[in-house]
PLY file of the C-alpha trace (Angstrom):
ply
format ascii 1.0
element vertex 108
property float x
property float y
property float z
element edge 107
property int vertex1
property int vertex2
end_header
-0.01 0.03 -0.02
1.54 3.22 -1.05
1.18 6.72 0.21
-1.30 7.67 -2.42
-3.53 4.70 -1.30
-3.33 5.83 2.22
-4.27 9.40 1.31
-7.18 8.20 -0.89
-8.43 5.93 1.82
-8.43 8.79 4.43
-10.41 11.00 1.93
-12.93 8.27 1.47
-13.21 7.77 5.20
-13.65 11.43 5.92
-16.41 11.66 3.19
-18.03 8.58 4.76
-17.97 10.18 8.28
-19.36 13.43 6.80
-22.37 11.43 5.67
-22.77 10.04 9.13
-22.62 13.48 10.72
-25.35 14.70 8.36
-27.85 12.04 9.80
-30.19 12.95 12.72
-28.67 12.42 16.20
-30.47 9.16 16.86
-29.18 7.63 13.68
-25.75 8.73 14.42
-25.85 7.08 17.82
-27.17 3.78 16.41
-24.55 4.00 13.49
-21.62 4.36 15.94
-22.90 1.34 17.90
-23.19 -0.70 14.70
-19.66 0.47 13.62
-18.25 -0.42 17.10
-19.87 -3.85 16.92
-18.79 -4.55 13.26
-15.22 -3.52 13.93
-14.97 -5.74 16.88
-16.81 -8.89 15.50
-17.31 -8.07 11.83
-16.21 -9.52 8.59
-12.59 -9.83 7.58
-13.20 -8.00 4.30
-14.91 -5.05 5.98
-12.64 -2.41 4.48
-12.88 -3.97 0.92
-16.62 -4.23 0.99
-19.63 -1.98 0.82
-21.09 -2.82 4.23
-20.64 0.51 6.05
-21.58 2.73 3.09
-24.55 0.42 2.54
-25.73 1.06 6.10
-25.43 4.79 5.46
-27.45 4.46 2.27
-30.13 2.58 4.20
-30.19 5.11 7.03
-30.47 7.99 4.51
-33.46 6.30 2.88
-35.08 5.85 6.24
-34.53 9.55 7.13
-36.01 10.45 3.74
-39.14 8.28 4.53
-39.49 9.90 7.96
-38.85 6.75 9.83
-37.01 6.44 13.14
-33.98 4.43 13.30
-35.39 1.67 15.45
-38.29 1.28 13.01
-35.68 0.33 10.44
-33.36 -1.99 12.43
-35.52 -3.06 15.41
-34.62 -2.77 19.09
-31.58 -5.17 19.12
-28.61 -3.56 17.41
-26.45 -6.62 17.83
-29.07 -8.91 16.15
-29.26 -6.47 13.27
-25.45 -6.51 12.94
-25.31 -10.38 13.17
-27.72 -10.47 10.25
-25.59 -8.26 8.16
-22.52 -10.31 8.64
-24.04 -13.89 8.88
-22.61 -15.00 5.51
-19.22 -13.49 5.98
-16.17 -14.97 7.57
-15.53 -12.99 10.84
-12.66 -12.41 13.29
-14.79 -14.38 15.77
-14.73 -17.42 13.41
-10.99 -17.17 13.13
-10.68 -17.06 16.94
-13.00 -19.99 17.34
-11.05 -22.07 14.86
-7.74 -21.17 16.60
-9.00 -22.38 20.00
-10.70 -25.47 18.68
-8.11 -26.68 16.18
-10.44 -26.04 13.30
-9.61 -25.54 9.62
-6.58 -23.38 8.93
-4.90 -24.12 12.30
-1.79 -26.16 12.92
-1.95 -29.17 15.33
0.07 -28.56 18.45
0 1
1 2
2 3
3 4
4 5
5 6
6 7
7 8
8 9
9 10
10 11
11 12
12 13
13 14
14 15
15 16
16 17
17 18
18 19
19 20
20 21
21 22
22 23
23 24
24 25
25 26
26 27
27 28
28 29
29 30
30 31
31 32
32 33
33 34
34 35
35 36
36 37
37 38
38 39
39 40
40 41
41 42
42 43
43 44
44 45
45 46
46 47
47 48
48 49
49 50
50 51
51 52
52 53
53 54
54 55
55 56
56 57
57 58
58 59
59 60
60 61
61 62
62 63
63 64
64 65
65 66
66 67
67 68
68 69
69 70
70 71
71 72
72 73
73 74
74 75
75 76
76 77
77 78
78 79
79 80
80 81
81 82
82 83
83 84
84 85
85 86
86 87
87 88
88 89
89 90
90 91
91 92
92 93
93 94
94 95
95 96
96 97
97 98
98 99
99 100
100 101
101 102
102 103
103 104
104 105
105 106
106 107
């Protein structure tokens, strides 16, 4: 990864966060909780995929329709996040494999 890639990545991230800051306060709070959860547990290819920007798109549509954030995602943010990443390989999967001797781990 070169310096230009880093600079471009920062520009994209700042533009992404500007979209978050344009959302109503309740949406911002829920987005930050989703982001925290996904960064902790989420898919390995998070940075390469459209997951976070897709959430912003979804939220912007909800704001446009006049819906509250909990009307869109329900009361359980973690369950919503789990549904988003259910078909993706996550860091939690890698950890489970490492402690159980699953695929991709060496026998000790």
